[in-house]
C-alpha positions in Angstrom: -92.7 27.8 77.8 -93.4 31.5 78.6 -94.2 32.8 75.0 -93.8 36.7 74.1 -95.5 38.1 71.2 -96.0 41.3 69.3 -97.9 42.8 66.5 -96.7 43.2 63.0 -96.1 47.0 63.2 -92.5 47.9 62.6 -89.3 46.0 62.0 -89.3 42.2 62.2 -86.0 42.1 64.1 -86.9 44.8 66.6 -90.2 42.6 67.3 -88.2 39.6 67.9 -86.3 41.2 70.2 -89.1 42.9 71.8 -91.2 39.6 72.1 -88.0 38.0 73.9 -87.6 40.6 76.3 -91.4 40.3 77.2 -90.9 36.5 77.8 -87.8 37.1 79.7 -89.5 39.7 81.8 -92.4 37.4 82.8 -90.3 34.5 83.5 -88.0 36.6 85.6 -91.4 37.7 87.7 -92.2 34.0 88.1 -88.8 33.1 89.4 -88.9 36.0 91.8 -92.3 34.7 92.8 -91.0 31.3 93.9 -91.1 29.2 90.6 -88.0 27.2 90.0 -85.9 28.7 87.2 -85.1 25.3 85.5 -88.9 24.7 85.0 -89.4 27.9 82.7 -88.1 28.4 79.3 -88.7 31.9 77.9 -89.2 32.3 74.0 -89.8 35.2 71.7 -92.1 34.8 68.6 -92.0 38.5 67.4 -95.3 38.6 65.1 -95.1 35.0 63.7 -98.1 33.6 65.6 -100.7 36.1 65.6 -104.3 35.6 67.3 -106.0 38.4 65.7 -106.3 40.6 62.9 -103.1 43.0 62.7 -105.2 45.4 60.2 -107.3 46.7 63.1 -106.2 48.2 66.3 -108.0 45.8 68.4 -106.4 42.9 66.7 -103.0 44.5 67.1 -103.7 44.7 70.7 -104.6 41.1 71.2 -101.3 40.0 69.4 -99.2 42.1 71.9 -99.2 39.3 74.5 -97.4 36.7 76.7 -98.7 32.8 76.6 -98.1 30.0 78.6 -97.7 26.6 77.2 -97.2 23.3 79.2 -94.4 21.6 77.3 -93.8 18.7 79.6 -95.4 17.5 82.9 -93.2 16.6 85.9 -93.2 13.0 87.2 
């Protein structure tokens, strides 16, 4: 799973869309680099899964990210 995330600044709907666009862009880059499309799922989480404090600039910067999660191993 390619996960897109944002900080909590701005509109919730906008952040969900932005995070999905981030995940989609990275997924497409990986496909262009040779990863099979059916191995990748892109999902935007908006600001729902912060890893740092959104009250400070450094925390907001850390929350604007893309993460990769292995959800199932191939046989």
